[in-house]
C-alpha positions in Angstrom: 0.0 0.0 0.0 1.5 3.3 -1.1 2.1 6.2 1.4 -0.7 8.7 1.2 -0.7 12.5 1.1 -3.6 13.8 3.1 -5.7 16.6 1.8 -7.4 18.9 4.3 -11.0 19.6 3.2 -12.7 22.9 4.2 -16.5 23.1 4.4 -17.8 26.6 3.7 -21.3 28.0 3.6 -21.0 29.7 0.2 -17.5 31.0 0.1 -15.3 28.1 -1.0 -14.2 29.7 -4.3 -13.8 33.2 -2.8 -11.7 31.8 0.1 -9.6 29.6 -2.2 -8.8 32.6 -4.4 -7.9 34.7 -1.3 -5.6 32.0 0.1 -3.9 31.5 -3.3 -3.3 35.3 -3.5 -1.3 35.4 -0.2 0.5 32.0 0.0 3.6 31.0 -2.1 3.5 28.1 -4.6 -0.3 28.4 -4.7 -3.0 28.0 -7.3 -6.5 26.6 -8.0 -6.3 23.2 -9.6 -9.9 22.8 -10.6 -13.5 23.7 -9.8 -16.6 21.6 -10.3 -20.3 21.6 -9.4 -22.1 18.7 -7.7 -25.8 19.2 -8.0 -29.0 18.0 -6.3 -27.3 17.1 -3.0 -29.0 17.5 0.4 -27.3 20.9 0.6 -28.5 21.8 -2.9 -25.9 22.6 -5.7 -22.4 22.7 -4.2 -19.3 24.1 -5.8 -16.1 22.1 -5.2 -12.7 23.7 -5.4 -9.3 22.0 -5.4 -6.3 24.2 -4.7 -2.7 24.2 -3.5 -1.0 26.4 -0.9 2.8 26.2 -0.4 2.8 22.8 -2.1 0.0 21.4 0.2 -3.1 20.2 -1.6 -6.5 21.4 -0.2 -10.1 20.9 -1.1 -13.1 23.1 -0.3 -16.8 22.9 -0.8 -19.7 25.4 -0.6 -22.4 23.3 1.0 -24.3 25.4 3.4 -24.0 26.3 7.1 -24.0 22.8 8.5 -20.5 23.0 10.1 -18.7 26.0 11.6 -14.9 26.4 11.7 -13.2 26.5 15.1 -9.6 26.3 16.3 -9.7 22.5 17.1 -8.1 22.1 13.7 -5.7 24.8 12.6 -2.7 25.0 10.3 0.8 25.8 11.3 2.7 27.9 8.7 6.4 27.5 9.2 8.8 30.2 8.2 12.4 28.8 8.4 15.1 31.5 8.5 17.7 28.9 7.4 15.8 28.4 4.2 14.4 31.8 3.7 16.4 34.9 4.4 13.2 37.0 4.5 11.3 34.6 6.7 10.3 37.1 9.3 9.1 39.7 6.7 7.1 37.0 4.9 5.5 35.9 8.2 4.5 39.4 9.0 3.1 40.0 5.5 1.0 36.8 5.8 -0.2 37.7 9.3 -1.3 41.1 8.0 -3.2 39.5 5.1 -5.0 37.0 7.3 -5.7 39.6 9.9 -7.9 41.6 7.5 -11.3 40.8 8.8 -9.9 38.2 11.1 -9.3 37.8 14.9 -6.1 37.2 16.7 -6.3 34.2 19.1 -2.7 34.7 20.3 -1.1 38.0 19.4 1.9 38.1 17.1 5.0 38.4 19.2 7.9 36.6 20.8 7.1 33.5 22.9 9.3 31.0 24.8 8.9 28.5 21.9 9.4 30.9 19.0 11.0 34.3 18.3 8.0 35.2 16.2 4.6 33.5 16.5 0.9 34.3 16.3 -2.4 32.4 16.1 -5.0 34.1 13.8 -8.6 33.2 12.9 -9.2 34.6 9.4 -12.2 36.3 8.0 -13.8 32.9 7.1 -13.1 31.3 10.5 -10.2 29.1 9.5 -7.3 29.2 12.1 -3.6 29.6 11.2 -0.6 29.4 13.5 2.3 31.4 12.0 5.7 30.6 13.5 9.3 31.4 12.9 10.9 28.0 13.0 14.0 27.0 14.9 16.7 26.7 12.3 18.4 24.1 14.5 15.4 21.8 14.3 14.6 19.2 11.7 12.9 20.8 8.7 9.1 20.5 8.3 6.8 21.4 5.5 5.6 25.0 5.3 2.0 24.0 6.2 1.3 21.4 8.9 -2.3 20.7 10.0 -2.7 20.8 13.8 -5.2 18.9 16.0 -6.1 20.4 19.4 -7.4 17.8 21.8 -9.7 19.5 24.2 -13.0 18.9 26.1 -13.9 15.2 26.2 -10.7 14.2 24.3 -8.3 16.4 26.3 -5.2 14.2 27.1 -5.7 12.0 24.1 -3.1 13.6 21.7 -0.3 11.1 22.4 -2.7 8.1 22.1 -4.2 9.5 18.9 -0.8 10.1 17.3 0.2 6.5 18.0 -3.2 5.3 16.6 -2.9 7.3 13.4 0.7 6.1 12.8 -0.6 2.5 13.2 -3.2 3.2 10.4 -1.1 4.9 7.8 1.8 3.0 6.3 5.3 4.6 6.3 4.5 6.9 9.2 7.0 8.3 11.7 7.0 9.9 15.2 8.5 13.4 15.5 8.6 15.8 18.4 6.9 15.2 21.7 7.0 17.9 24.4 4.9 17.3 27.6 3.4 19.8 30.0 5.4 20.0 33.2 3.9 20.3 36.6 2.4 23.6 37.6 0.8 24.6 34.3 -2.9 24.1 35.3 -5.4 23.6 33.9 -3.1 21.5 31.7 -2.4 18.1 33.2 1.2 17.2 33.8 2.5 14.8 31.3 -0.1 15.5 28.6 1.1 16.8 25.2 2.1 20.5 25.0 3.2 19.8 21.4 3.8 16.8 19.2 4.1 16.1 15.5 4.3 13.0 13.4 4.3 12.0 9.7 1.3 10.1 8.4 2.4 8.7 5.0 3.7 11.8 3.3 1.9 14.4 5.5 3.2 15.9 8.7 0.5 16.6 11.4 0.8 18.3 14.7 -1.2 17.5 17.9 -1.6 19.2 21.2 -3.7 18.8 24.4 -5.5 21.6 26.1 -6.9 21.6 29.6 -8.9 24.7 29.1 -12.7 24.5 28.5 -12.8 26.0 25.1 -16.3 25.1 24.3 -15.4 23.7 20.9 -14.2 20.4 19.4 -13.6 18.5 16.2 -16.4 18.7 13.6 -16.9 18.2 9.9 -15.8 21.8 9.0 -12.3 20.5 8.4 -11.9 16.8 7.4 -9.0 14.9 5.9 -9.3 13.3 2.5 -7.5 10.0 1.7 -7.2 9.3 -2.0 -7.4 5.6 -2.6 -6.5 3.7 -5.7 -8.4 0.4 -5.0 -11.4 -0.9 -3.2 -9.0 -2.8 -0.9 -7.5 0.6 0.2 -10.9 2.1 0.7 -11.9 -0.9 2.9 -8.6 -0.8 4.8 -9.0 2.9 5.9 -12.7 2.7 6.4 -12.4 -0.3 8.7 -9.8 1.4 10.9 -11.1 5.0 11.0 -14.9 4.8 11.0 -16.1 4.7 14.6 -19.4 6.5 14.6 -21.9 4.7 12.3 -24.4 7.6 12.2 -21.6 9.8 10.8 -21.1 7.6 7.7 -22.2 9.2 4.5 -20.9 9.7 1.0 -17.4 8.5 1.9 -17.3 10.5 5.1 -16.6 8.9 8.5 -15.6 10.0 12.0 -12.9 8.4 14.1 -13.0 7.6 17.9 -11.6 11.1 18.7 -14.2 13.0 16.6 -11.9 13.8 13.7 -13.7 13.5 10.3 -12.2 11.7 7.3 -13.1 11.2 3.6 -12.1 7.9 2.3 -12.4 8.5 -1.4 -11.3 6.9 -4.7 -8.7 9.0 -6.6 -11.0 8.5 -9.6 -13.3 11.2 -8.1 -10.7 13.9 -9.2 -10.9 12.5 -12.8 -14.7 12.6 -12.7 -14.8 16.2 -11.4 -12.4 17.4 -14.1 -14.0 15.4 -17.0 -15.9 18.5 -18.2 -19.2 16.7 -18.7 -21.8 17.9 -16.2 -24.1 15.0 -17.1 -21.5 12.5 -16.0 -20.8 14.4 -12.8 -24.5 14.5 -12.0 -24.8 10.8 -12.7 -21.9 9.9 -10.4 -23.2 12.3 -7.7 -26.6 10.6 -7.8 -24.8 7.3 -7.4 -22.5 8.2 -4.5 -25.3 10.0 -2.5 -26.8 6.5 -1.8 -23.5 5.2 -0.4 -21.8 5.3 3.0 -18.5 3.7 2.2 -17.7 4.2 -1.4 -18.1 1.3 -3.8 -15.4 1.9 -6.4 -16.8 -0.6 -9.0 -20.3 1.0 -8.9 -18.8 4.5 -9.3 -16.7 3.4 -12.2 -19.8 2.0 -13.9 -21.7 5.2 -13.4 -18.7 7.2 -14.8 -18.2 5.1 -17.9 -21.8 4.4 -18.8 -22.4 5.6 -22.3 
């Protein structure tokens, strides 16, 4: 089984294309790969947007106000002075762009863990943690998704990291920094910061003892592109934990994180340029929980 590159998927009310265009205008190595329309869904007609930021693939959909973004899943943006002589200036420029209409969750400044760091919730509600990386550390990608384990799953970050690494082939543990004594409400020994590689994607995870009043939901999920039915079955069996959350290739794991276990074929379908084919495949997958690749292929290729 090949190592996977996870694709964060952002659920917007109606702003998917607008948000993708905004992000692509302020991030390096960015661009929209394709757009498509899926029609007659429970949310009506939904625009799908595939785009890339700093080499990291993203997907977005305009599908109504069912989910709201919150900081339980955010995105680290690493600026490494050893690889970018203008890292600080670029960090500040991105902060200013994301601050337009946004809200600072942790003000931009110097912290014990970084000479320059800030946590910002942008105008659409998506959260970003901008940090000046330690040049002495091992390099990481520019964008790293971050899971904040709080509320009912506070204290589960280390366990979850080990679980995810057991699911994804060719995974690797990274950093692990625990809370020391005396940092209440955080529990001593829980995870202040950790990161790990799942297939080809680095992910960060942290615990929080604060009662934030939010948790994981479907606003941000992670797509796994699968080449075979065996791969779909493999990930679905290991990640799906909440039967009532299963729909159209979506599932929820035991920590509340949402996943989309999807055939890579769906990208070919969405870019085929024939709305009738897209409509036919959409009608087919709306009846599914776990995707049946053979049935989708028949719907796609039917004359």
